[in-house]
N, C-alpha and C positions, 0 to 999 in steps of 0.2 A: 616584301611579303612577310618576312620573319617578324618585323616590328608590328605589322597589322595583326598577325596571329597572337603575339604576346599581349598586345593591347586588348584584343577580344577576350583572351583568357583571364586577364586581370579584371576586366569589367564584369565578366561572368562570375568570378569569385566574389567580388564586392556585392553584386546583386544577390547572390546566394546567401551571403552572410547577413545582409540587411533584412532579408526575408525571414531568416531563422531568428533574428533578434526580436522580431515582433510577434513571434509565436507565443500563444498562451499555454501555460502549464496546466494540464488537467488535474484537478484535485482528486485524491483517492481517500477512501476510508482507511483508518489505521487503528487497529484494535490494540489496546493495552490491557494486559491481564496481569494483575499483581501476584497471583498464585495460580500456577498451572496444574498442580496435582494436590491431592489430599488423601491421606491414609487414615481410614477409620480404625478405631480400636476394635477388638473382637466384639461381635454383635450376636445376640441371641437370634436363632433362626426365626424368621417371620417378623422381626422387629423392623420398624421403619426408621431409616436414618436420612438426615438431610444435611446438605452442605451448600452454601451459597458461594458462587464465584463472582467477583466484581470484574466487569468488563467495561472499559471506558473507550469511547471513540475519540481519538486525538486527530482525526483527519478532517478534511474540509467538506465531506459529503456524508449522507447517512450510511451507517454500518448495518448491513443485513446479515444476521446469523441464520444460516439455512440448515444447519445440522449440528448435532452434538452426539458424541459417542462416549460410552462408559468403558473403562479399562479392564 
């Protein structure tokens, strides 16, 4: 009885490992931002200032940016 139980356990583990080996890895988006902050020099009140941040997607699926906050 003990040999049958051990054999069942080994077969179960081999089956589980073989199922996991065939699983596909889900791709994710991966944002790469070369500069995460920017400090503006003193600005006259009411003046418009602009700064562009470069964001690159290094992942395997589209990257959706759903929100941006100022500091």
